[in-house]
N, C-alpha and C positions, 0 to 999 in steps of 0.2 A: 813746092805749091803749084805743080803743073807748069803753067806757061809763065809763072812769075817767079823768077829765082834771082837772089842776090848773089853776085859772084865775087865780090871783094870783101877783104876783112880788114878791121882795125882793131888792134889790142888796147882796149881802155882798162882803166884800173878796176872797173866793176865788171869785167868780162868781154869776150870777144864780140865785136859788132859786125854783123854782116850788112853790106851797103852795096850801091851801085850807082852809075850814072847812065843817062840815056839822053837821046835828043841831039839838038844841035851843039856840037862842041864849041862853036864860036859864038853862041847866044848868050844873053844875060842869064847868069845862074840863079836858079831858083831851088830851095831846098824844102821838102815835104816832111812833116812831122806827123806820126800817127798818135793815137792815145790808148787807153786801156779799155778793154782787153784784146786789142786789135794788133795790127802790124802794118808794114808798108803795103800789104796786099790791097788795103782799102783804097789806095791811091793809084792803082795800076792802070785804069783807063784814063784817069785825069792826067797822069804823069806822061803818058804816051801823047795825049793830045797837046800838052804844053810844050813836049819836046820838039813840035814843029818849029818853034821860035825860040826855045831856051835850052839851056844845058841843065838837066834836071837830076838833082841828087835825092836819092831815097835811102832810108836806113831803118833797120829793125833795132829798137833800143834794147840795151842788155836785159835779158829776162823775157824777151818777147820774140815771136815770129821765129826766124831762123837763127837768131843770136843766141849767144850762150847762156844757159840756165844751170845753176848749181846751188846747192845748200849753202846758207849763209850769205849769199849774194846780196848786195846793196842795189836795190832796184828802185829807191825812193825818188821823189821828185827833185830832191837836192842832188843826187848822184847823176840823174839824167841830165839835169841843167849843166853840170860840169862836163859830162861826156859830150854834150852837144857842142859847147864852146871849144872843147878839144878837137872835135871833128871838123869844125869850120877852119881851124887852123891847119889841121892835117891836109884838107882839100885845098888850102890856099885862098879860101873865100873870104874877102875883106868885107864887102858890103852886099850880100846876096839877098835876093828876095826870099821871103820865108813864108810858108803857109802851114798852119798848125791846126790840128783837130783834137778835141777832147783834151786830155791832160797835156798834150803836146803844147797847149796854150801856155800853161805854167812853165813847162821846159824852156820854151822860147823866151818867155818873160825873164826867167832866171838867168839864162845865159846872157840876155841883153843888159839887164839892170844890175846884176851881181857880179858877172864874169866879163864884161866889157865887150860882148859880141855886138858888132854894128850890122844893121840891116838897111837895105835900100827902101824896103816896104815890108809890111807885116799884115798878112790875112789871117783872121781867127774864125775858125769854123766850129760852131757849137763846142766852144772850149770851156774847159775847166780852169777859170782865171779869177773867180771870185768865190769867197767863202759866204756861207756854208756851202759845200757841195756833197754829193753822194747820195744815191737813191737809198731807200730803206733796205732793199736787197743787198746792195753794196756794203752798207754798214753791217748788216747782219753777218755777211760773209766774212768781213774783217774781224769782227768782234769774236766769232766763234771759228776762226780758221783752223785751229787744231782738231776740231770735231769734224768739219767738213773734209779735211786731208784724209780722214780714215774712211771715206766712201769707197765702196768697190768701184773699180774702173768704169763698169757700165752705167752706174748711177752718176758718178762724176761726170761722164760724157753727156748724159741727159740733162744734168744741171747746167753745164756750160752752154749747151745747145739752146736751152730755153732762155738762159740769161742773155746770150748774144742776139738771139732773135728778137727780143724785146727792144733792141736799139733802132729797129726799122719801124716806121709807121705804116708802110705799105707792104711789108712781108718780104723776106729775103729769098732769092732763088735757092733751091736746095743745094746746088753745087757751090755757090758763094758761101752759104752758111757751113757747109762741110769744110771748106777751106779755112774759114775763120776759126772754126772749132779745132782743126788738126793740130796745131802747135801745142795745145794743152792736153793731148790725150796720152803721150808716151810718158816713160818713167820720169825724165827730167820736167816734162810739161805739167803733169798733174800737181806736184807741190809748187811749181812756179806760179801756177794761176792763183793760188791762194796767198803765196808769198807777197805778190805784187799788191794785192788788196789790202793785206795785213800792214804793209809799209806805207800805205797812201796816207799821209799826214797833212791835215789841212793847214798846219802852220807854215808849210813850205810855200803855199800860196798866199797866206796872211803876210809873210815876210816881204812881199814884193808888192801887194796890190795897193798900198798907200803910195806908191811911186809912179803909178801909171799916169799921173798928171805931168810928170816930167818927160814922157815919151814924145819925141819930135820928129818921127818918121811917119810917113802916110800909113794909115791903118784902115782896113776893111773888116768889119764884123759881119759875118754871114751865118744865118740861123734858120733852122727848120721850124716852122710854126707849131708843129705837132711833136716836138722833141719831149719824150717822156722822161728822159734822164736829167736833162738840165732845162728848166723852163725857160721860155722866150723872154720872160721878164729880165733874166740875166743879161740878155743881149742889149736890152735898152740901158740897163745899169752900167754895163761895160762901155758903151759908146759915150755915156755922160761922163765917165772917168777919164777917158783918153782924149786930148785936144784934137779936134778936127777929124775925129773917127767917123767913117761913113757905115751905115747900116744897110744891109740887104736881107730881106726875109724871104724865105722860100715856102710858099703855101703848101701845106699838106705833107711836108718832109719831116721826118723824125730825126733823131740823133745821128744816125748813120746816113747822113745826107748825100754821101758819095754813091750810095746804093739806091736811095730813094728818088734822087733828081739829079743824076749824073750830068745830064746835058745842061741843065740850067746853071748848076755850080761851076761846070767848066767854062760856060760862056762869061760868068760874072768874074771868075778869077783871071780868065784871059784878058778881059777888059781892064781890070785894075792893074795887071801887071804890064800890059800895053801902055797905059797911060803914064807909067813910071819910067818906061824904057824907050818909048818913042816908036 
C-alpha cells in the first residue's frame, strides 16, 4: 500500500497476521485496532504522530489488508478477539494503551473481558460495541453474500468503492479511497470481502456488552456526529454503560473519523494517552 507497509508477521490460528511497530521504542506502548472493511492503513498518520511519544503497534487482522486471506478462514469477531490476545502476549505487552475503531471495539472488548488482556487505557472511536449494529447495506451484503460473490471484478470493485466511500461524511481523497479498496480487488480479496461480512455475528458483541459495567480502566469514547454507519446515539449509550468513561464528539465527522478529522482526533487521543502516562 504505497508508503504504508507492515513488515513483520505472526502466525495465528486463523491465518498469518502482518504487523509492525514504529515510534519511540522506549515510550509507553499503544496498540491501534482497525475495523471493517478497513486495515491498519486508516491509522497511518495518527500512528506516526503518536510515535513521537509512544511505541506504536499496528496490525491487519486475519482476512484484512495485507494479512492472509483464504477460503474457509475464520474471521469472526470471536476469532479476532482471540488473535488480539495472542498478539499482545507475542509482543510482550502487559498493560498497553489500546485505541480501537469500528469493530475493533468488540475485538478489544472480547480480548479484555473474555481472554484476560489488560489495558492501561482504552479509547473507542466510532466503535461496533453495542447491539444492534450493521447498516442496511451491510446486512444486505451479508444475507446475500453468495450472490454478490458472483459479481464480475469490475462491478465488485465499484460496489466496494461506493460502500467504503460512504464511511466519510466529508468525502475521501481519491488516492485514499483507492488504497482502502485495493486489498479487496485481487483473487483472494474478492471473496474475503464478502466472507468477513457474512461472518459478522452480533452475538459476539452481545456476549460481552453486559460486562461493560465491570471495566475499571480509563476509557475515552470518541465519535463523529455525522457517522452514517453507527449513529452518535450509540456513543452516549456506550458512555453510560462504562463507569467513568469520557465522551468527545467531533462535529461534522463521519464514521471514518481518521480521514474526516485527523488533526482533531490525533489531538484528542494524544491528550488522553498523555494523561495516563504523564
